[in-house]
PDB file of N, CA, C and O in Angstrom:
ATOM      1  N   MET A   1      -1.818  15.377  19.031  1.00  0.00           N
ATOM      2  CA  MET A   1      -2.634  16.117  19.628  1.00  0.00           C
ATOM      3  C   MET A   1      -3.705  15.236  20.546  1.00  0.00           C
ATOM      4  O   MET A   1      -4.102  14.103  20.275  1.00  0.00           O
ATOM      5  N   ILE A   2      -4.034  15.953  21.577  1.00  0.00           N
ATOM      6  CA  ILE A   2      -5.066  15.153  22.521  1.00  0.00           C
ATOM      7  C   ILE A   2      -6.419  15.910  22.422  1.00  0.00           C
ATOM      8  O   ILE A   2      -6.496  17.135  22.320  1.00  0.00           O
ATOM      9  N   THR A   3      -7.379  15.141  22.458  1.00  0.00           N
ATOM     10  CA  THR A   3      -8.835  15.767  22.293  1.00  0.00           C
ATOM     11  C   THR A   3      -9.618  15.308  23.460  1.00  0.00           C
ATOM     12  O   THR A   3      -9.538  14.152  23.874  1.00  0.00           O
ATOM     13  N   PHE A   4     -10.401  16.244  24.010  1.00  0.00           N
ATOM     14  CA  PHE A   4     -11.291  15.906  25.054  1.00  0.00           C
ATOM     15  C   PHE A   4     -12.683  16.092  24.646  1.00  0.00           C
ATOM     16  O   PHE A   4     -13.028  17.034  23.933  1.00  0.00           O
ATOM     17  N   GLN A   5     -13.533  15.150  25.118  1.00  0.00           N
ATOM     18  CA  GLN A   5     -15.058  15.563  24.829  1.00  0.00           C
ATOM     19  C   GLN A   5     -15.599  15.503  26.290  1.00  0.00           C
ATOM     20  O   GLN A   5     -15.311  14.627  27.106  1.00  0.00           O
ATOM     21  N   VAL A   6     -16.417  16.554  26.496  1.00  0.00           N
ATOM     22  CA  VAL A   6     -17.037  16.732  27.882  1.00  0.00           C
ATOM     23  C   VAL A   6     -18.403  16.577  27.700  1.00  0.00           C
ATOM     24  O   VAL A   6     -18.910  17.163  26.743  1.00  0.00           O
ATOM     25  N   ASP A   7     -19.173  15.831  28.508  1.00  0.00           N
ATOM     26  CA  ASP A   7     -20.501  15.709  28.569  1.00  0.00           C
ATOM     27  C   ASP A   7     -21.111  16.894  29.533  1.00  0.00           C
ATOM     28  O   ASP A   7     -20.933  16.918  30.751  1.00  0.00           O
ATOM     29  N   GLY A   8     -21.727  17.702  28.920  1.00  0.00           N
ATOM     30  CA  GLY A   8     -22.254  18.981  29.606  1.00  0.00           C
ATOM     31  C   GLY A   8     -23.042  18.714  30.666  1.00  0.00           C
ATOM     32  O   GLY A   8     -22.894  19.341  31.716  1.00  0.00           O
ATOM     33  N   ASP A   9     -24.000  17.727  30.521  1.00  0.00           N
ATOM     34  CA  ASP A   9     -24.871  17.337  31.502  1.00  0.00           C
ATOM     35  C   ASP A   9     -24.216  16.634  32.724  1.00  0.00           C
ATOM     36  O   ASP A   9     -24.670  16.779  33.859  1.00  0.00           O
ATOM     37  N   GLN A  10     -23.183  15.904  32.461  1.00  0.00           N
ATOM     38  CA  GLN A  10     -22.424  15.226  33.474  1.00  0.00           C
ATOM     39  C   GLN A  10     -21.578  16.125  34.365  1.00  0.00           C
ATOM     40  O   GLN A  10     -21.427  15.988  35.579  1.00  0.00           O
ATOM     41  N   LEU A  11     -21.013  17.128  33.535  1.00  0.00           N
ATOM     42  CA  LEU A  11     -20.132  18.262  34.203  1.00  0.00           C
ATOM     43  C   LEU A  11     -21.104  18.993  34.972  1.00  0.00           C
ATOM     44  O   LEU A  11     -20.801  19.171  36.151  1.00  0.00           O
ATOM     45  N   ASN A  12     -22.250  19.477  34.558  1.00  0.00           N
ATOM     46  CA  ASN A  12     -23.166  20.313  35.402  1.00  0.00           C
ATOM     47  C   ASN A  12     -23.654  19.488  36.628  1.00  0.00           C
ATOM     48  O   ASN A  12     -23.777  20.117  37.679  1.00  0.00           O
ATOM     49  N   GLN A  13     -23.909  18.327  36.629  1.00  0.00           N
ATOM     50  CA  GLN A  13     -24.352  17.442  37.699  1.00  0.00           C
ATOM     51  C   GLN A  13     -23.293  17.365  38.673  1.00  0.00           C
ATOM     52  O   GLN A  13     -23.543  17.390  39.878  1.00  0.00           O
ATOM     53  N   ALA A  14     -21.929  17.257  38.138  1.00  0.00           N
ATOM     54  CA  ALA A  14     -20.684  17.124  39.193  1.00  0.00           C
ATOM     55  C   ALA A  14     -20.593  18.528  39.934  1.00  0.00           C
ATOM     56  O   ALA A  14     -20.352  18.582  41.140  1.00  0.00           O
ATOM     57  N   PHE A  15     -20.788  19.603  39.194  1.00  0.00           N
ATOM     58  CA  PHE A  15     -20.910  20.849  39.674  1.00  0.00           C
ATOM     59  C   PHE A  15     -21.797  21.073  40.811  1.00  0.00           C
ATOM     60  O   PHE A  15     -21.407  21.437  41.920  1.00  0.00           O
ATOM     61  N   GLN A  16     -23.030  20.835  40.481  1.00  0.00           N
ATOM     62  CA  GLN A  16     -24.179  20.920  41.422  1.00  0.00           C
ATOM     63  C   GLN A  16     -23.941  20.085  42.538  1.00  0.00           C
ATOM     64  O   GLN A  16     -24.289  20.566  43.616  1.00  0.00           O
ATOM     65  N   ASP A  17     -23.388  18.851  42.558  1.00  0.00           N
ATOM     66  CA  ASP A  17     -23.154  17.950  43.659  1.00  0.00           C
ATOM     67  C   ASP A  17     -22.150  18.663  44.581  1.00  0.00           C
ATOM     68  O   ASP A  17     -22.358  18.741  45.792  1.00  0.00           O
ATOM     69  N   GLU A  18     -21.057  19.182  43.992  1.00  0.00           N
ATOM     70  CA  GLU A  18     -19.982  19.833  44.822  1.00  0.00           C
ATOM     71  C   GLU A  18     -20.578  21.133  45.432  1.00  0.00           C
ATOM     72  O   GLU A  18     -20.309  21.388  46.606  1.00  0.00           O
ATOM     73  N   LEU A  19     -21.309  21.906  44.769  1.00  0.00           N
ATOM     74  CA  LEU A  19     -21.867  23.048  45.323  1.00  0.00           C
ATOM     75  C   LEU A  19     -22.896  22.724  46.425  1.00  0.00           C
ATOM     76  O   LEU A  19     -23.065  23.543  47.329  1.00  0.00           O
ATOM     77  N   GLN A  20     -23.530  21.672  46.398  1.00  0.00           N
ATOM     78  CA  GLN A  20     -24.484  21.291  47.421  1.00  0.00           C
ATOM     79  C   GLN A  20     -23.728  20.865  48.680  1.00  0.00           C
ATOM     80  O   GLN A  20     -24.112  21.258  49.782  1.00  0.00           O
ATOM     81  N   LYS A  21     -22.685  20.088  48.545  1.00  0.00           N
ATOM     82  CA  LYS A  21     -21.746  19.753  49.615  1.00  0.00           C
ATOM     83  C   LYS A  21     -21.355  20.931  50.424  1.00  0.00           C
ATOM     84  O   LYS A  21     -21.542  21.017  51.638  1.00  0.00           O
ATOM     85  N   LYS A  22     -20.712  21.972  49.563  1.00  0.00           N
ATOM     86  CA  LYS A  22     -20.262  23.310  50.234  1.00  0.00           C
ATOM     87  C   LYS A  22     -21.334  23.972  50.978  1.00  0.00           C
ATOM     88  O   LYS A  22     -21.106  24.475  52.079  1.00  0.00           O
ATOM     89  N   MET A  23     -22.592  24.001  50.388  1.00  0.00           N
ATOM     90  CA  MET A  23     -23.712  24.689  51.052  1.00  0.00           C
ATOM     91  C   MET A  23     -24.220  23.894  52.336  1.00  0.00           C
ATOM     92  O   MET A  23     -24.718  24.462  53.308  1.00  0.00           O
ATOM     93  N   ASP A  24     -24.056  22.652  52.244  1.00  0.00           N
ATOM     94  CA  ASP A  24     -24.396  21.811  53.489  1.00  0.00           C
ATOM     95  C   ASP A  24     -23.488  22.010  54.480  1.00  0.00           C
ATOM     96  O   ASP A  24     -23.876  21.956  55.647  1.00  0.00           O
ATOM     97  N   LYS A  25     -22.092  22.281  54.168  1.00  0.00           N
ATOM     98  CA  LYS A  25     -21.053  22.562  55.221  1.00  0.00           C
ATOM     99  C   LYS A  25     -21.363  23.944  55.937  1.00  0.00           C
ATOM    100  O   LYS A  25     -21.408  24.114  57.155  1.00  0.00           O
ATOM    101  N   LEU A  26     -21.561  24.880  54.974  1.00  0.00           N
ATOM    102  CA  LEU A  26     -21.786  26.288  55.423  1.00  0.00           C
ATOM    103  C   LEU A  26     -23.006  26.361  56.373  1.00  0.00           C
ATOM    104  O   LEU A  26     -23.017  27.082  57.371  1.00  0.00           O
ATOM    105  N   GLU A  27     -24.053  25.549  55.989  1.00  0.00           N
ATOM    106  CA  GLU A  27     -25.231  25.491  56.777  1.00  0.00           C
ATOM    107  C   GLU A  27     -25.022  25.041  58.186  1.00  0.00           C
ATOM    108  O   GLU A  27     -25.706  25.487  59.107  1.00  0.00           O
ATOM    109  N   HIS A  28     -24.099  24.178  58.351  1.00  0.00           N
ATOM    110  CA  HIS A  28     -23.807  23.625  59.691  1.00  0.00           C
ATOM    111  C   HIS A  28     -22.739  24.237  60.480  1.00  0.00           C
ATOM    112  O   HIS A  28     -22.329  23.840  61.571  1.00  0.00           O
ATOM    113  N   ALA A  29     -22.296  25.342  59.748  1.00  0.00           N
ATOM    114  CA  ALA A  29     -21.265  26.039  60.648  1.00  0.00           C
ATOM    115  C   ALA A  29     -21.969  26.912  61.624  1.00  0.00           C
ATOM    116  O   ALA A  29     -23.129  27.268  61.418  1.00  0.00           O
ATOM    117  N   HIS A  30     -21.245  27.297  62.772  1.00  0.00           N
ATOM    118  CA  HIS A  30     -21.981  28.025  63.928  1.00  0.00           C
ATOM    119  C   HIS A  30     -20.995  29.302  64.081  1.00  0.00           C
ATOM    120  O   HIS A  30     -19.795  29.363  63.814  1.00  0.00           O
ATOM    121  N   THR A  31     -21.786  30.218  64.548  1.00  0.00           N
ATOM    122  CA  THR A  31     -21.078  31.465  65.019  1.00  0.00           C
ATOM    123  C   THR A  31     -20.528  31.204  66.526  1.00  0.00           C
ATOM    124  O   THR A  31     -19.416  31.544  66.933  1.00  0.00           O
ATOM    125  N   PHE A  32     -21.374  30.637  67.153  1.00  0.00           N
ATOM    126  CA  PHE A  32     -21.129  30.453  68.686  1.00  0.00           C
ATOM    127  C   PHE A  32     -21.322  28.929  68.925  1.00  0.00           C
ATOM    128  O   PHE A  32     -22.095  28.256  68.244  1.00  0.00           O
ATOM    129  N   TRP A  33     -20.615  28.463  69.876  1.00  0.00           N
ATOM    130  CA  TRP A  33     -20.828  27.031  70.459  1.00  0.00           C
ATOM    131  C   TRP A  33     -21.467  27.293  71.817  1.00  0.00           C
ATOM    132  O   TRP A  33     -21.195  28.325  72.431  1.00  0.00           O
ATOM    133  N   ASP A  34     -22.326  26.364  72.309  1.00  0.00           N
ATOM    134  CA  ASP A  34     -22.638  26.316  73.602  1.00  0.00           C
ATOM    135  C   ASP A  34     -21.781  25.116  74.236  1.00  0.00           C
ATOM    136  O   ASP A  34     -20.939  24.524  73.562  1.00  0.00           O
ATOM    137  N   THR A  35     -22.058  24.785  75.616  1.00  0.00           N
ATOM    138  CA  THR A  35     -21.192  23.920  76.275  1.00  0.00           C
ATOM    139  C   THR A  35     -21.464  22.433  75.605  1.00  0.00           C
ATOM    140  O   THR A  35     -20.572  21.589  75.522  1.00  0.00           O
ATOM    141  N   LYS A  36     -22.624  22.253  75.204  1.00  0.00           N
ATOM    142  CA  LYS A  36     -22.880  20.947  74.526  1.00  0.00           C
ATOM    143  C   LYS A  36     -21.976  20.663  73.210  1.00  0.00           C
ATOM    144  O   LYS A  36     -21.366  19.612  73.015  1.00  0.00           O
ATOM    145  N   GLU A  37     -21.994  21.685  72.416  1.00  0.00           N
ATOM    146  CA  GLU A  37     -21.111  21.849  71.213  1.00  0.00           C
ATOM    147  C   GLU A  37     -19.627  21.822  71.563  1.00  0.00           C
ATOM    148  O   GLU A  37     -18.840  21.186  70.862  1.00  0.00           O
ATOM    149  N   LEU A  38     -19.285  22.415  72.496  1.00  0.00           N
ATOM    150  CA  LEU A  38     -17.834  22.385  72.953  1.00  0.00           C
ATOM    151  C   LEU A  38     -17.362  21.080  73.338  1.00  0.00           C
ATOM    152  O   LEU A  38     -16.266  20.650  72.980  1.00  0.00           O
ATOM    153  N   LYS A  39     -18.244  20.387  74.125  1.00  0.00           N
ATOM    154  CA  LYS A  39     -17.935  19.053  74.603  1.00  0.00           C
ATOM    155  C   LYS A  39     -17.838  18.127  73.264  1.00  0.00           C
ATOM    156  O   LYS A  39     -16.907  17.332  73.136  1.00  0.00           O
ATOM    157  N   ARG A  40     -18.779  18.263  72.345  1.00  0.00           N
ATOM    158  CA  ARG A  40     -18.892  17.350  71.145  1.00  0.00           C
ATOM    159  C   ARG A  40     -17.636  17.814  70.386  1.00  0.00           C
ATOM    160  O   ARG A  40     -16.995  16.872  69.921  1.00  0.00           O
ATOM    161  N   ARG A  41     -17.182  18.906  70.173  1.00  0.00           N
ATOM    162  CA  ARG A  41     -16.093  19.283  69.236  1.00  0.00           C
ATOM    163  C   ARG A  41     -14.741  18.864  69.851  1.00  0.00           C
ATOM    164  O   ARG A  41     -13.795  18.602  69.107  1.00  0.00           O
ATOM    165  N   THR A  42     -14.628  18.793  71.228  1.00  0.00           N
ATOM    166  CA  THR A  42     -13.324  18.532  71.797  1.00  0.00           C
ATOM    167  C   THR A  42     -13.349  17.029  72.282  1.00  0.00           C
ATOM    168  O   THR A  42     -12.289  16.540  72.671  1.00  0.00           O
ATOM    169  N   CYS A  43     -14.447  16.304  72.280  1.00  0.00           N
ATOM    170  CA  CYS A  43     -14.593  14.947  72.766  1.00  0.00           C
ATOM    171  C   CYS A  43     -14.044  14.873  74.199  1.00  0.00           C
ATOM    172  O   CYS A  43     -13.349  13.938  74.595  1.00  0.00           O
ATOM    173  N   MET A  44     -14.400  15.906  74.934  1.00  0.00           N
ATOM    174  CA  MET A  44     -14.050  15.993  76.237  1.00  0.00           C
ATOM    175  C   MET A  44     -15.362  16.162  77.165  1.00  0.00           C
ATOM    176  O   MET A  44     -16.387  16.687  76.729  1.00  0.00           O
ATOM    177  N   SER A  45     -15.247  15.698  78.404  1.00  0.00           N
ATOM    178  CA  SER A  45     -16.336  15.791  79.334  1.00  0.00           C
ATOM    179  C   SER A  45     -16.210  17.387  79.908  1.00  0.00           C
ATOM    180  O   SER A  45     -15.145  18.001  79.841  1.00  0.00           O
ATOM    181  N   TRP A  46     -17.418  17.955  80.467  1.00  0.00           N
ATOM    182  CA  TRP A  46     -17.316  19.252  81.019  1.00  0.00           C
ATOM    183  C   TRP A  46     -16.280  19.468  82.140  1.00  0.00           C
ATOM    184  O   TRP A  46     -15.668  20.527  82.278  1.00  0.00           O
ATOM    185  N   ASN A  47     -16.123  18.356  82.954  1.00  0.00           N
ATOM    186  CA  ASN A  47     -15.145  18.461  84.017  1.00  0.00           C
ATOM    187  C   ASN A  47     -13.710  18.441  83.452  1.00  0.00           C
ATOM    188  O   ASN A  47     -12.829  19.027  84.082  1.00  0.00           O
ATOM    189  N   THR A  48     -13.423  17.799  82.298  1.00  0.00           N
ATOM    190  CA  THR A  48     -12.093  17.771  81.691  1.00  0.00           C
ATOM    191  C   THR A  48     -11.909  19.026  81.194  1.00  0.00           C
ATOM    192  O   THR A  48     -10.824  19.580  81.372  1.00  0.00           O
ATOM    193  N   ILE A  49     -12.897  19.634  80.527  1.00  0.00           N
ATOM    194  CA  ILE A  49     -12.615  21.033  79.913  1.00  0.00           C
ATOM    195  C   ILE A  49     -12.369  21.993  81.042  1.00  0.00           C
ATOM    196  O   ILE A  49     -11.426  22.783  80.980  1.00  0.00           O
ATOM    197  N   GLN A  50     -13.184  21.953  82.075  1.00  0.00           N
ATOM    198  CA  GLN A  50     -12.931  22.896  83.234  1.00  0.00           C
ATOM    199  C   GLN A  50     -11.392  22.819  83.749  1.00  0.00           C
ATOM    200  O   GLN A  50     -10.640  23.785  83.883  1.00  0.00           O
ATOM    201  N   ASP A  51     -11.092  21.456  84.009  1.00  0.00           N
ATOM    202  CA  ASP A  51      -9.854  21.127  84.543  1.00  0.00           C
ATOM    203  C   ASP A  51      -8.686  21.644  83.669  1.00  0.00           C
ATOM    204  O   ASP A  51      -7.682  22.135  84.184  1.00  0.00           O
ATOM    205  N   ASN A  52      -8.848  21.518  82.308  1.00  0.00           N
ATOM    206  CA  ASN A  52      -7.674  21.814  81.443  1.00  0.00           C
ATOM    207  C   ASN A  52      -7.494  23.241  80.904  1.00  0.00           C
ATOM    208  O   ASN A  52      -6.370  23.738  80.834  1.00  0.00           O
ATOM    209  N   PHE A  53      -8.557  23.875  80.538  1.00  0.00           N
ATOM    210  CA  PHE A  53      -8.513  25.110  79.738  1.00  0.00           C
ATOM    211  C   PHE A  53      -9.372  26.162  79.987  1.00  0.00           C
ATOM    212  O   PHE A  53      -9.073  27.329  79.735  1.00  0.00           O
ATOM    213  N   PHE A  54     -10.601  25.756  80.549  1.00  0.00           N
ATOM    214  CA  PHE A  54     -11.765  26.665  80.631  1.00  0.00           C
ATOM    215  C   PHE A  54     -11.396  27.937  81.466  1.00  0.00           C
ATOM    216  O   PHE A  54     -11.855  29.038  81.161  1.00  0.00           O
ATOM    217  N   HIS A  55     -10.566  27.756  82.514  1.00  0.00           N
ATOM    218  CA  HIS A  55     -10.214  28.937  83.256  1.00  0.00           C
ATOM    219  C   HIS A  55      -8.930  29.660  82.850  1.00  0.00           C
ATOM    220  O   HIS A  55      -8.390  30.514  83.553  1.00  0.00           O
ATOM    221  N   HIS A  56      -8.489  29.254  81.672  1.00  0.00           N
ATOM    222  CA  HIS A  56      -7.399  30.108  81.180  1.00  0.00           C
ATOM    223  C   HIS A  56      -7.812  31.637  80.787  1.00  0.00           C
ATOM    224  O   HIS A  56      -8.892  31.844  80.234  1.00  0.00           O
ATOM    225  N   ASN A  57      -7.033  32.555  81.052  1.00  0.00           N
ATOM    226  CA  ASN A  57      -7.512  33.996  80.848  1.00  0.00           C
ATOM    227  C   ASN A  57      -7.743  34.150  79.197  1.00  0.00           C
ATOM    228  O   ASN A  57      -8.533  34.994  78.775  1.00  0.00           O
ATOM    229  N   ASP A  58      -7.105  33.403  78.428  1.00  0.00           N
ATOM    230  CA  ASP A  58      -7.188  33.581  76.914  1.00  0.00           C
ATOM    231  C   ASP A  58      -8.154  32.751  76.230  1.00  0.00           C
ATOM    232  O   ASP A  58      -8.269  32.798  75.005  1.00  0.00           O
ATOM    233  N   PHE A  59      -8.934  31.907  77.043  1.00  0.00           N
ATOM    234  CA  PHE A  59      -9.957  31.005  76.510  1.00  0.00           C
ATOM    235  C   PHE A  59     -11.194  31.922  76.240  1.00  0.00           C
ATOM    236  O   PHE A  59     -11.733  32.548  77.153  1.00  0.00           O
ATOM    237  N   PRO A  60     -11.628  31.974  74.915  1.00  0.00           N
ATOM    238  CA  PRO A  60     -12.799  32.875  74.638  1.00  0.00           C
ATOM    239  C   PRO A  60     -14.039  32.363  75.141  1.00  0.00           C
ATOM    240  O   PRO A  60     -14.470  31.271  74.771  1.00  0.00           O
ATOM    241  N   LYS A  61     -14.671  33.140  76.017  1.00  0.00           N
ATOM    242  CA  LYS A  61     -16.089  32.659  76.395  1.00  0.00           C
ATOM    243  C   LYS A  61     -16.944  33.822  76.995  1.00  0.00           C
ATOM    244  O   LYS A  61     -16.379  34.862  77.332  1.00  0.00           O
ATOM    245  N   ALA A  62     -18.144  33.685  77.121  1.00  0.00           N
ATOM    246  CA  ALA A  62     -19.118  34.760  77.686  1.00  0.00           C
ATOM    247  C   ALA A  62     -20.375  33.942  78.176  1.00  0.00           C
ATOM    248  O   ALA A  62     -20.933  33.014  77.591  1.00  0.00           O
ATOM    249  N   LYS A  63     -20.689  34.522  79.410  1.00  0.00           N
ATOM    250  CA  LYS A  63     -21.956  33.846  79.933  1.00  0.00           C
ATOM    251  C   LYS A  63     -23.018  34.987  79.626  1.00  0.00           C
ATOM    252  O   LYS A  63     -22.891  36.188  79.867  1.00  0.00           O
ATOM    253  N   VAL A  64     -24.059  34.356  79.059  1.00  0.00           N
ATOM    254  CA  VAL A  64     -25.298  35.159  78.762  1.00  0.00           C
ATOM    255  C   VAL A  64     -26.589  34.527  79.487  1.00  0.00           C
ATOM    256  O   VAL A  64     -27.115  33.460  79.168  1.00  0.00           O
ATOM    257  N   GLY A  65     -26.980  35.344  80.473  1.00  0.00           N
ATOM    258  CA  GLY A  65     -27.967  34.648  81.321  1.00  0.00           C
ATOM    259  C   GLY A  65     -27.311  33.565  82.107  1.00  0.00           C
ATOM    260  O   GLY A  65     -26.302  33.806  82.771  1.00  0.00           O
ATOM    261  N   GLY A  66     -27.833  32.420  82.056  1.00  0.00           N
ATOM    262  CA  GLY A  66     -27.052  31.434  82.760  1.00  0.00           C
ATOM    263  C   GLY A  66     -26.469  30.411  81.809  1.00  0.00           C
ATOM    264  O   GLY A  66     -26.179  29.287  82.219  1.00  0.00           O
ATOM    265  N   LYS A  67     -26.303  30.749  80.635  1.00  0.00           N
ATOM    266  CA  LYS A  67     -25.642  29.853  79.580  1.00  0.00           C
ATOM    267  C   LYS A  67     -24.163  30.502  79.046  1.00  0.00           C
ATOM    268  O   LYS A  67     -23.946  31.679  78.757  1.00  0.00           O
ATOM    269  N   TRP A  68     -23.269  29.423  79.010  1.00  0.00           N
ATOM    270  CA  TRP A  68     -21.905  29.824  78.393  1.00  0.00           C
ATOM    271  C   TRP A  68     -21.961  29.929  76.948  1.00  0.00           C
ATOM    272  O   TRP A  68     -22.739  29.124  76.438  1.00  0.00           O
ATOM    273  N   TYR A  69     -21.399  30.638  76.210  1.00  0.00           N
ATOM    274  CA  TYR A  69     -21.236  30.656  74.871  1.00  0.00           C
ATOM    275  C   TYR A  69     -19.734  30.863  74.396  1.00  0.00           C
ATOM    276  O   TYR A  69     -19.009  31.609  75.054  1.00  0.00           O
ATOM    277  N   PHE A  70     -19.262  30.222  73.278  1.00  0.00           N
ATOM    278  CA  PHE A  70     -17.923  30.239  72.930  1.00  0.00           C
ATOM    279  C   PHE A  70     -17.904  30.724  71.475  1.00  0.00           C
ATOM    280  O   PHE A  70     -18.550  30.068  70.658  1.00  0.00           O
ATOM    281  N   PRO A  71     -17.217  31.827  71.063  1.00  0.00           N
ATOM    282  CA  PRO A  71     -17.156  32.092  69.590  1.00  0.00           C
ATOM    283  C   PRO A  71     -16.467  31.039  68.921  1.00  0.00           C
ATOM    284  O   PRO A  71     -15.333  30.753  69.305  1.00  0.00           O
ATOM    285  N   ALA A  72     -17.014  30.398  67.934  1.00  0.00           N
ATOM    286  CA  ALA A  72     -16.666  29.175  67.328  1.00  0.00           C
ATOM    287  C   ALA A  72     -15.201  29.333  66.687  1.00  0.00           C
ATOM    288  O   ALA A  72     -14.338  28.490  66.932  1.00  0.00           O
ATOM    289  N   GLU A  73     -14.967  30.348  65.926  1.00  0.00           N
ATOM    290  CA  GLU A  73     -13.641  30.496  65.255  1.00  0.00           C
ATOM    291  C   GLU A  73     -12.632  30.746  66.203  1.00  0.00           C
ATOM    292  O   GLU A  73     -11.583  30.102  66.149  1.00  0.00           O
ATOM    293  N   ALA A  74     -12.843  31.700  67.161  1.00  0.00           N
ATOM    294  CA  ALA A  74     -11.773  31.996  68.226  1.00  0.00           C
ATOM    295  C   ALA A  74     -11.561  30.689  69.093  1.00  0.00           C
ATOM    296  O   ALA A  74     -10.418  30.392  69.439  1.00  0.00           O
ATOM    297  N   THR A  75     -12.593  29.938  69.435  1.00  0.00           N
ATOM    298  CA  THR A  75     -12.438  28.894  70.305  1.00  0.00           C
ATOM    299  C   THR A  75     -11.591  27.794  69.496  1.00  0.00           C
ATOM    300  O   THR A  75     -10.636  27.217  70.016  1.00  0.00           O
ATOM    301  N   ASN A  76     -11.949  27.590  68.390  1.00  0.00           N
ATOM    302  CA  ASN A  76     -11.238  26.466  67.645  1.00  0.00           C
ATOM    303  C   ASN A  76      -9.820  26.989  67.499  1.00  0.00           C
ATOM    304  O   ASN A  76      -8.938  26.172  67.761  1.00  0.00           O
ATOM    305  N   LYS A  77      -9.465  28.143  67.145  1.00  0.00           N
ATOM    306  CA  LYS A  77      -7.943  28.615  67.194  1.00  0.00           C
ATOM    307  C   LYS A  77      -7.296  28.360  68.652  1.00  0.00           C
ATOM    308  O   LYS A  77      -6.197  27.824  68.797  1.00  0.00           O
ATOM    309  N   PHE A  78      -8.024  28.760  69.601  1.00  0.00           N
ATOM    310  CA  PHE A  78      -7.516  28.481  71.050  1.00  0.00           C
ATOM    311  C   PHE A  78      -7.297  27.002  71.193  1.00  0.00           C
ATOM    312  O   PHE A  78      -6.208  26.644  71.643  1.00  0.00           O
ATOM    313  N   LEU A  79      -8.156  26.130  70.880  1.00  0.00           N
ATOM    314  CA  LEU A  79      -8.006  24.817  71.320  1.00  0.00           C
ATOM    315  C   LEU A  79      -6.763  24.111  70.389  1.00  0.00           C
ATOM    316  O   LEU A  79      -6.084  23.194  70.850  1.00  0.00           O
ATOM    317  N   ILE A  80      -6.576  24.598  69.166  1.00  0.00           N
ATOM    318  CA  ILE A  80      -5.402  24.051  68.409  1.00  0.00           C
ATOM    319  C   ILE A  80      -4.273  24.639  68.987  1.00  0.00           C
ATOM    320  O   ILE A  80      -3.262  23.937  69.028  1.00  0.00           O
ATOM    321  N   LYS A  81      -4.222  25.761  69.437  1.00  0.00           N
ATOM    322  CA  LYS A  81      -2.847  26.351  70.115  1.00  0.00           C
ATOM    323  C   LYS A  81      -2.702  25.676  71.562  1.00  0.00           C
ATOM    324  O   LYS A  81      -1.584  25.429  72.014  1.00  0.00           O
ATOM    325  N   TRP A  82      -3.722  25.425  72.176  1.00  0.00           N
ATOM    326  CA  TRP A  82      -3.687  24.628  73.538  1.00  0.00           C
ATOM    327  C   TRP A  82      -3.152  23.465  73.345  1.00  0.00           C
ATOM    328  O   TRP A  82      -2.174  23.167  74.029  1.00  0.00           O
ATOM    329  N   LEU A  83      -3.630  22.600  72.438  1.00  0.00           N
ATOM    330  CA  LEU A  83      -3.447  21.104  72.170  1.00  0.00           C
ATOM    331  C   LEU A  83      -1.837  21.115  71.774  1.00  0.00           C
ATOM    332  O   LEU A  83      -1.111  20.214  72.195  1.00  0.00           O
ATOM    333  N   GLN A  84      -1.386  22.042  71.052  1.00  0.00           N
ATOM    334  CA  GLN A  84      -0.063  21.961  70.452  1.00  0.00           C
ATOM    335  C   GLN A  84       0.891  22.266  71.769  1.00  0.00           C
ATOM    336  O   GLN A  84       1.997  21.726  71.815  1.00  0.00           O
ATOM    337  N   GLY A  85       0.503  23.039  72.720  1.00  0.00           N
ATOM    338  CA  GLY A  85       1.182  23.306  74.002  1.00  0.00           C
ATOM    339  C   GLY A  85       1.190  22.202  74.867  1.00  0.00           C
ATOM    340  O   GLY A  85       2.095  22.107  75.696  1.00  0.00           O
ATOM    341  N   GLN A  86       0.246  21.296  74.785  1.00  0.00           N
ATOM    342  CA  GLN A  86       0.241  20.002  75.558  1.00  0.00           C
ATOM    343  C   GLN A  86       1.141  18.904  75.109  1.00  0.00           C
ATOM    344  O   GLN A  86       1.553  18.014  75.852  1.00  0.00           O
ATOM    345  N   ALA A  87       1.433  19.033  73.782  1.00  0.00           N
ATOM    346  CA  ALA A  87       2.405  17.912  73.365  1.00  0.00           C
ATOM    347  C   ALA A  87       3.837  18.202  73.836  1.00  0.00           C
ATOM    348  O   ALA A  87       4.422  19.248  73.557  1.00  0.00           O
ATOM    349  N   SER A  88       4.386  17.167  74.600  1.00  0.00           N
ATOM    350  CA  SER A  88       5.684  17.432  75.111  1.00  0.00           C
ATOM    351  C   SER A  88       6.727  16.337  74.451  1.00  0.00           C
ATOM    352  O   SER A  88       7.922  16.367  74.747  1.00  0.00           O
TER     353      SER A  88
END
């Protein structure tokens, strides 16, 4: 027979640490990206973005006032699909 002993305080601390990590991650999630965030996420310059995929009809974007916004989830999905299409 195997017996386990669990330190309740240590278990609670481990749970709290993991919960805090998840909360931090959610806090940093965005609904929209702006051009600065898009450049950061893709590691591309603005000119490279425009030359490669910005003008694709299916690239999700909206201009509000003078600023471009990109829905984070849809943009991420587009970028993954676009990149897969680039691999030959």
